[in-house]
N, C-alpha and C positions, 0 to 999 in steps of 0.2 A: 273582255278579261276581267275576271273577278278579282276584287281587291279586298284584303281583309285588314281590320284594324290591328296595328302593331301591339296594341296594349292588351285587349280583350279577346281579339281573334274573330269578332263578329264581322259578318259580310257588310261592306260599305256600299253605299249608293254611289254610282259613278260621279266622279268629280266632287265628292263631299269633302268639306274641310274639317268636319268634325264627326265623331263616331255617334250614331243615334243611340247606342246602347250604353257606353260609358262616358261619352262626352269628351274623350281625349282628342286633342288636335291632331290632325293628320297632315303629315309633310306633303309638300305640293308634289315632290317627285314620286311619293307613294300613291297620292290621290290620282295622279294623271295616269292614263291607260299606257300600258307598255306597248312598245312597237316591235315588230320583228315576227318570227314565225312562232307557231304554237309551242315548239320545243324549247324555245328561249324564254317562255313564260316562267315567272318566279314560282317556286314550290310554295305550298300553303304554310303559313306560319302557325306553329304549334300554339295553342291557347295558353295563356298564363293564368293557372287557377288560383295562384297565390297573389294576384295582383292587389287585393285589398289589404294585405299585410306588409309592414315595412320591411324592405330588403336590406340586409347587412352584407356589406362587401368586405371580406378580410383583407388586412393590409399585408404586403409582402414582408416576410421576416427580415429583421435588421441583421446586418452582418456582425458576427460575433467579434468580441475584442480580445479573445484568448491570445492571439498571436501578439497583440500589443502588450498585454500583461507579461507574457514570457520574455518579451524583449527588455521591458523595464527591469524585471527580476534579474535577467542576465547582466544588465548594465550595472545594477546596484552590487550584485555579487562580484562582478569583476572589479569595481571601485574598491569594495571592501578588501579583496584579495590584494589589489594593487597598494592600497594604503597600508595593509598589514606588512606586505613585503617591503615597502619603503621604510616603515617604521623599524622593522627588524634590521634592514640594511643600514639604516641611519644609526641605530643603537650601537651597532658593531663597527661602524666605519666613520661616520662624520658628525654625529650628534655632539654638541658641546659637553664638556666635562660635567657641568652641574646637572643638566637633564639626564645624562646617562647614570650618574650617581643617585639622583633622586629615584629613578625608577627601580634600580638595583637594591637600593636601601628599603624602599617601601615593600618590594617583594620579599626581602629577607625578613622584615618585621612581621609579615603576615605568616610566614613559615614559623617564625619564633613563637608568635601568639598561639598558633594551632598546637605547637609542641607543648607550651606551657599549660593550655587549657586541658589538653588530653592527660597530661601528667597530674594535674590537679584533680581531674575527675577520678583517676585511679586511686590517688592517695586518699582523697576525702571518702571515697566509697568504703575503703578498707578501715580507715581510722574511725569514721563516724559509726560504722557497724560495731567494731570492737569496743569503742567508748560507751555507746548507748545500748548495748545488749548485756544484761547481767550474764556473767560467766564464771565457771569454776575451773581452775587449772591446778594440775599436779605435775611438779618437775623434780626429777632426781638427778644428781650429779655424783659420780664416783671417781676415784683418784687412782692413778698408777704412776708411781714415782720412778725416775731413772736411778738405779743403785749408785751411780756415779755421784749424784746429788747428795745422797746420805753419807757416802764415805767422805766426800768433800766437807760434810758438816761434823766429822770426827768419829763416826761410827766404823767398826771393822766390817769385813765383807759378810760375815755370818750374821751379825746384828743387823746390818743393812738389809739383808734378805728377809730376816724375821720381821723387822719393822714394815719393810715394804709389803709383805703379805697381810699384816694387819691393816695397814692403810688401804689396800686394795678391797677390803671388805667394808670400808667406811663409805657412806654416802651422806650427802647433804640433800635434805628434801624440803621443798617450799610448796605448800598448798595455799591457794588463794581463792576467795569468793568476792567478787566485786560487782557492785551495782553503782556505777559511777554517777549517772544522773540523779539518783536519789541519795548519793554521798553516803553509801554504806560499803564497808569492806571488812572481811574477816581473813586472817591469815595465820598460818602455822609454819615455823621455821625450826627444823630439827636436825640433829646430828645423830645418825643411825649407824648401828653395827650389825651386819647380817640382817638388814631391813627392820631391826628393832630399835626404837628410839632410846638413845642414851640421855639426851637431854633436849628439851624442845621449849620454844618460846610461842605462846599463843597471844594473839592481839586482835583488836578491832577498832574500827573508827566509825562513828555514827554521827554525821554532821560535825559539831565541835566537841563530841565526846569521844573518849578514847579509853583503852584499858589493855593491860598486860598481865599475863600469868605464866608461871613455870610449873606445869603440872606434875613433873617427876620430882619437884622439890617442895611443893606446898599445894594444898587443896584450895587455897585462896589466890586471889588476884588483886590488883589495884585498878580502880576505875575513876574517872573524873573528867572534868572539862580541861581543855588545854590551859584556859586562864588559872586553873587551880594549881598549876605547877609553881607559881610565885609564892604559894603558901609554904613551900619548903624552906624558903628564906626566913620565914617567921618561926617554923618549928625547929630549924637547925641554922641559926644565925651564924654560927662559926663554920659551917661547912658549905653553905650556899651563899652566893652573892646575888642581890636583887637585879643588878644590872646585867647579870648572866642569864637569869631566868626569864626575864621580860621578854627578850627576843624570841625565846623558845615558846613562851605562852601565846606569842602572836603568830606562830607558825600556822599557815592554812594548809591542811593536808590534801586539800582539793585544788591547790593553786594551779597545777598543769591544766586541769580540766576548765577552770575558770578563765585562765589566760586564753585558751584555745577559743572559748566561746566569745570573749570580749575583744580579742585582738585579731580576729579573723578579717583579713583584708577583702574589701568588696572588689570583685572581678572587673566591674566597670572602671573603678579607679585604677587598678593594675593595668588594664589595657590602655587606659588614657595615659598613664605614665610611660608605658613603653612607646606609644605613638609619639608623644611630645618630645621625650629625651632621645628616643632613637633617631628621630629626624631632625634634632635640634642643629647639629653640626652642619648638615647639609643645607638646611633652609636658613641658617644664620650667617653662612659664609658667602661672601660675594663670589660670583663666577670668575671675576677677574683675578682672584687668588687661587684658582684651580687650573690645573693643566691635565691632559690625558694623553696616555701613550698606549696604543694597542699592540697586541702580539708580543707582550712582555712574558717573562717568566719569573716564578718566585717559588720558594719553598713553602709548602703547606704540610704540616705534620711530618716533616723530613722528606717529602717527596716533591719533585719538581712539577709544576703546572704551568700552562699558558693561561694568560689572563689579561685583562685591561687594568692598567694602573693609573689611578687618579691621585694627583699630588697636590696638597693644599699646603701653601707657604704663608706663614703669618709672621709678620714683623711685630714689634712691640705694640704699636698702636692697634693693630688688628686683634692681637691676643687680648688687650685690655677691653676692647669693644665687645669681643665675643663673651668674655666672662661677665662684664656688665649686663649684657643682654640675658645671659643665663640666670643671674641673680634677679633681674626683673621678673623672668618668666616663673622662677621659683616662688617669689613673693606673691604673686597673683594666682598660683596654681592651687585650686581647691583639692584636687586629687592628691596632690603632694602632701598637703597638710593632714588629710584624712588618713592617708596610708602611713605616714611617718611621724609627724609631730603630734597628732591627735592620739595616735596609738601609744606613743612614749608617755604622754600625759595619763592615759588610762592605765598603763602599766604601772607607773608610780603610784597612782591612786589605789590600785589593787593591792600592791605590795605593802603599802603603809597602812591599809585598813586593818584594824584590829591589832596593830603592832605598834605600841607607843614608843618603843625604843627606836624603831626605824623612822617613824614620823617625826620624832625629835631631831634626827639628824638631817632631815630634809628642810629646806627653807620654810619658815612659818607663813606660808602663803598657799592659797589654793593652787593645785598644779594647773587647772584650767586657766588660771590668770597668768601664771608664769609662762606656760606654753600656749597661750591664746593666739588666735590668728593675727591680731594687731601687734602683738609683742614679737612674733616670728617675722612679720613684715618689717617692723622697725629694725630688727636685728639684721636681716639681709640688706636693708637700705643703708644701714651704718657701715656694714662690710663693704658695699658698693662705693660709698663715698671715700673710704679709706684706701682704695686702689689707685695706683699710679703706674705708668708704663714702665718706669724704672724697675718695678718689681718682677718684670717678666724678662726672660732671655732675649737676646737680641733677635733670635729667630727660632721658630718652631716649625718643624716639617712633619706633615701627617700624610702617610701613604696609604691608600686604600686599594685593595685588590679585588677585583670582580671577576669571577669565573662563571661564564654563561650569564644568568640573570641574578646571580646571588653575590653579595659581598661576603668574602670568606676570610679576609684578613685586614687588620689595621695595624700600622706601625707609627708610633710617635717617637721623633727623634729630637732630642733636646741637647744642644752642646753644653758641656761643662766648662766654666770659665777657668777653673783651677788646673784643669788638665787638658790635654789634647784629645781626650776620649769624649764620648757622648753618652747620655742616658738613653737607652732603647727600650721602650715598652711595646710589647707585641701582644695582640689578641687574635687568635685563630678560632673560627667557628663555622662548623658545617652542620646543618639539619637536614635529615632525610626522613620525613614522616615521624615515626616515634623514636628514631635513632638521633643521637647527639654526639658530636666530637668537639671538645673545646679545650684550648690551651691558652693560658695567660703567663707571659714571661717578662722578666725584668733583668736587664744588664746595666750595671753602673760601676763607677769607681768609688770604692769606700775610702779612698785616701791612701791606702796602703797596697791593695790589690783589687783586681777586678771581680766582682760578685755577680753571680748569675743565679736566678731563682725561677722556677716554673712550677705551675699547677696544670696538670693534664687530666681531663675527665673524658672518658669514652663509655657511653651507654647505649646499649641495644635492647629493644623490647619486642617481644613476639606476642601479638594480640591473641592469636589463635589458642596458644597454651597459657597465656598470662604468666610468661616467664621473662626475666631480664638478665642481662649480663652487665656488669659494671666494673670499670677499672679506674682507679683514681691514683695519681702520683703527685707528691710534692717533694721537690728536690731543691737543695741549696748547694752550689759549688763555688769553688774559688779558682780564679785564673783559668777558667774554661777547663778544668781538670775533669778526668773521667769519673772519679769517685766523689760522691757527694759527702759534704761534711754533716749534712742532716738529710735524712730521706725517710719519707712515709709512703708505704705502697699498700693498696687495698684492692683485692680482686675478688669478685663474686660471680659465679657462673651457675645458671639454673637450667635444667633440661628435664623435659616431661618423662616420667616413667609410667606408662598406662594412662588411664583416664583421670585419676585422682591423686596421683603421686608425683612429687617433684624432687629431683636430686639436686642438691645445692652443695657446691664446693666454695669455701672461702679461704683465701690466704691474706694475711695482714702482717706487715713487718715494720719495725722502727729501728733505723740505724743512726747512731749519733757518734761521730768520729771525735774523740777528745785528744787534745795534744799530749805526747809523751805517755800514752797508755793505750789500752786495748779498746777503748771506747765502749759503747753500749750497743747491744743487739738484742732485739726481742722479737720472735716470730710466732704468730698464732694460725694454726690451720684448722679448719672445720670441715667435716665431711658428714652431711646430714640428709636425711630423707624426710620430706614433709607430706603428710596425708591430709587432703582437703575434703571438705563436706561438699554437698551438692551446690552450695552457694559460693563455693571457691575459697572459704576461709579454712585455716589450719585446725586440725583436731588432733593430730599426733605429729611430734617432731622427735626423731631419734637419730642418734650418730655419736661421733667422737670429736673431741676437741684436743689438739696437741699444742703445748707451749714449749718453745725452745728458747734458751737464753745463753747469752755469750758476753764476753767482755766483762765490764764492771758489774753486770747483773748476775753473773755466775760466780759461785763460790770456788769453782775449780777453774784451771786453765782451758779446759775443754768446754764445749757447749753441753748443756744439760737439758733434759726434757721432762716434761710433766704431761701426762695424758689424762684428759677428762672424758668420762663417758657420759652422754647427755640422753635423758629420757623425759619428754615433756608430753603430757597428755591434757588436752582440753576435755575434760569429762562431759561437760554439759553447757550449752548455752540456754538463755532465757530461764535462769534460775530465780529462786526467791531467797534473798540473802536476809537471814534472821540474826538477831543479836545472840551470841553464844550463851549456853546455859550457865556456864561458871560465873557469869557477871552477877547472878542473884546473891552469891555468897562473897563477892568481892568487897574490899575496903574502898570506901568512897574517899578520894583525896580531898574533896571539898569540905568534909566534915570530920575526917579522921584526926585523932590525937597523936602525940609523939609516942605515946605507949603503944598504940595500935600499930604503928609503922615499925617500931623496934621489935615487937613480938613477932611480926612478919619476917623481918630481916633475920632474926634469930633462928626461926624455924628453918628458913632456907639454908643458912650457915650450917646448922646442925646436920641436915640431910646431906648436903654436899660433902661435908667432912665424913660421913659414914660411906659415902660412894668412893671417895678417895681412899680410905682405909681398905676397903674390899678389893680396889684395884691393886693396891700394893701387896695384899696378901696373895692375889692370884698370880702376880707376875714377880 
């Protein structure tokens, strides 16, 4: 039997223990001759021609862990879902009052801040553009009087119709060019008949310089600095008083713009105030003073809703500790100082700058020292030390109503010791995106009868058309009567008309019921259309305004009406505001003599007399 090397395939010598060719050892069972028949002999071994090269044996693939990963993921998701379900179930069924209220109040404050921030974005966008962009505007107003008003003033019907016809051809026109950032403004205010000026007043402001002119009465005008007004007391000592002129001399014509720039509240401070004092009651009140009842009903804006009711009951000691804690928080609150006390200090500083009369009436100290942080802290700490529990009612009850995950209503009930009634203060608030509904009401005993007051605000905003609807009502009632003794109502509705026009309807009224007479009633209605440019800012406003008067405001027993026609055109944005040409020939108040001023006054009086004489001749 022929035996071959298992390594290189070379034929081996019988019973060889090593291969002569490659030297590989040969197993004894391979080297020994095989027994049996020829058919049972082993087949030749194929030579391994790669024997001199290292052989790599691949490992079997490791089992994948995909199944394990999916299992872990499923377990985590199930745990999250279970935890969320337990949280939701606990929130609505068994969580303690304080935890439930903390979550709902936090969620409500987030919605409130989003609403405030979006409202600020819209307001600042429009205001900043109009303040910082030079603009020229032309506005005309015409009149149409109710004949009943003229007859009530003593005119017969024929004369009332004649006067009414003349008045309908009269317009008041105001033209203004303003570059607020550079503190320049030109204006013209005129009384026109058939669109021709009867008399007009031209004026300008340029930083601290100003001037006025009456072009129909004189070719000259008067210019000067505001501080020069005090010279009138020197030129006309018997006609003008220094104490009266000094406050006028200190007027800042750009005060509104300066106040906006200097008193703008930082949004970070505003948000911090909302977070701090919005959560103060919840965080500062012990859970032992709270109770919760689920499945309750209450009225929200006159409609019944189901909710959770959290009741906080505070005795005198608890009220005292709560107020002390509040004063401590206020004393150390940097955001509160920046937003309130610091701004008040800055306001007084701006108002008194350049106004000696006002500065004299303020304490002779630096406002920053009077309203400094240490002074405010000392004031609050002094107020804290002056408190005692006897200053508070025996018990105060606060009820907080939660609908879903939002706090929608607060009620504060304080018993009055002098009567069996209680003071009830209610605040209702619902925010839905850009929409807000809010009502603040007060009910209490005035000593003679029950007084009820409320302020109701309902605002809706449509982002797609940049339009809003607003309704505001302030009402004061006695003894829960249906008619208010004082009532203010304002309603504004905006609807898009096409791509760049907005239809706006405004209704406002004031009703004041006086004892033993007809009271006072005034209603204003406006129907206008606003055309906007590509940036969304107004360029044309047209419409009518109706005034209706009754009661003590009306000279007749019936309501009388005045209709105003309104036309306002924004002629141009981004204009260059220049000083008027008539300033070159004007009298300078800083150097003018008494004779210069008297000659100017005589010229105006003479021209005005000629106009009056002509009018008498014509009529």
